[in-house]
N, C-alpha and C positions, 0 to 999 in steps of 0.2 A: 074644179076648175083649176088648171095649171097656168102659173103666170111665168111668163118667158122673161128672161132678162135681156134688156135693151141698153145700148150705149147711153141714150138720151135719159132714160129713167136712171141709171146708175150716175150719170152726172148730176141730175137734180137732187138725189140722195146725198151725194158727196157734197154738193154746196150747202145742203140744208145743215147736215152734221158739222162742216166746218164753220158755218155760222153760228150755230148754236155753241160749239166750243170756243169760238173768239170771244163771242159776248159773256159766256161764262167764265173763261179765264182771262177776261181783259184786265189789263194792268192799268192802275189809277194813273192820271196823268202826273200826280206828284212824283211817281216812282220813275219816271223817265228820265234818261240821261240828259243832265244840263238844268234840270228844275232844282230849286231848293226846297229841301224837306226840313221840317222842324226836328230836332234832337229830343226825343221823349225824357231822356234821363242824362241831365248835363253832367252829372258824375262820370259818365263814360267819357267825357272829352277834358279831363282835368288835366292829363298830360300834355295835350295839346294846348290848353289854355297857359299852363305855365312855361311852356316853350314860346309861346308868343310874347309873354311878359319879358321873358329873359332875353329874347332877340332883339326886343324893342329897346331895352336897357343898354345893349350892347351898342346898337346902332344910333340911338339917340343920345347917348352918354347921360342917361337918367338913373334914378333909382327907385322903380316901381316896385311894390310887393304885392303879389298876387294875393288875393282874398278869396273870390269866388266867382263861378259862372253864372250869370243871370238866366241867359237863355243861349240857345244855339240852334244853328241850322246847317245842313250838309249838302253839298252838291257833287254829284258823280261828274268827274270829267277822266282824264287820264291820272287816275287816283281819286283823291277826294278834297274838295275844298270845304273847309270849316269857316263859317262865319259866327263869331261868338262875342257876346256882350259880358264884359268881364269886369268885376270890380277890383280895383288895385289902389293901396295906398301910396301917396305920392310923397317921399321923404323932402321934396324941396318945398312943400307948403305944410310943413309940421304932421306928415302922414295922414293928411286929409285924404279921405276916400273919393275915388272918381270912376265914372263909367266910361269904358273903353271899348270899341270895336275892332277887332282883330279879324284878319282873314289870313288862314294858314292852309297851304297847299301840301298834302301829305300822299306819299307812294311809298307806304312800307316795305314792299317788297323790293324796291330800289334802295332803301335805306336812304330815302330823300325826304326832306321836310324842308319849308320855306315860308317864312313869313311875307305875305303880300302886302298886307296894309295894317296899319295900327293907328286909330284916329281917337282923340277924346269925344264923347258924345253927351 
């Protein structure tokens, strides 16, 4: 028995194959542009964290000293936003450590980096 190709059979087959591939290759919702994703290794963002503390020091005329990054998340936008929880020592209170949340917008291909916010948490 010889099967003949028909436009309807071809369309159904194409839909089934496309559906299978879509489900098999589906991107997790956390990888979609705009969603915040955890940064698995915060050591990868030390330069960004140090930048955040340095910029905050300039803008607020304070003397925080970067200690470490506690946790971080990234968000794909035009570039990348980094939301980091940072420990920094505050010279104004005897170098007492404090936790701060910094958001930095980074576009390395444009040589652009901006501190969007920096607050004590």
